[in-house]
C-alpha positions in Angstrom: -15.7 22.5 -18.0 -16.4 25.7 -15.9 -20.1 27.3 -16.1 -19.8 30.5 -18.4 -16.4 30.2 -20.2 -17.5 31.5 -23.9 -13.7 31.6 -25.3 -12.8 28.2 -27.4 -9.0 29.1 -26.8 -10.0 29.0 -22.5 -12.0 26.2 -23.3 -9.1 24.6 -24.9 -6.7 25.3 -22.0 -8.8 24.0 -19.0 -9.3 20.6 -21.2 -5.9 20.5 -21.5 -5.3 21.2 -17.4 -8.1 18.6 -16.8 -6.2 15.9 -18.4 -2.6 17.4 -17.5 -3.4 18.0 -14.3 -0.8 20.8 -14.3 1.1 22.4 -17.1 3.5 25.5 -17.3 3.2 28.1 -19.8 5.9 27.1 -22.2 4.3 23.4 -22.1 1.2 25.1 -23.3 2.3 27.2 -25.5 4.2 23.8 -27.1 0.8 21.5 -26.5 -2.0 23.8 -27.9 0.0 25.5 -30.7 -0.1 29.3 -29.1 1.8 32.2 -28.3 2.4 33.0 -24.7 1.0 36.7 -25.2 -2.5 34.7 -25.7 -2.2 32.2 -23.1 -0.6 35.1 -20.5 -3.8 36.4 -21.3 -6.4 33.6 -21.3 -4.3 32.5 -18.0 -5.1 35.5 -16.1 -8.7 36.1 -16.5 -9.0 32.1 -15.6 -6.8 33.1 -12.4 -9.6 36.1 -11.7 -12.5 33.8 -12.5 -10.7 31.0 -9.8 -10.7 28.6 -12.6 -7.2 28.6 -12.7 -4.4 28.6 -10.0 -0.4 29.5 -10.3 1.6 27.0 -8.7 5.5 27.9 -8.5 5.8 28.0 -12.3 2.5 25.5 -13.2 -0.9 26.5 -14.0 -3.6 24.2 -12.7 -7.4 23.9 -12.8 -8.8 25.5 -9.5 -10.6 22.6 -7.1 -14.4 24.0 -7.8 -13.5 23.9 -11.5 -15.8 21.8 -12.9 
């Protein structure tokens, strides 16, 4: 888990991506039972912090996010 990550929902997204390797916003929504608007906000923050990157339509954990 990336250091300094406080949000339980952001931790959940990171945990899911660490097991699934990559996921689309729809897959995250379905698997985590979260609203897309919330996921977009979380993913945007995680991208700014360098924790998550976007590869085409999928989100992946960055190499240095462990």
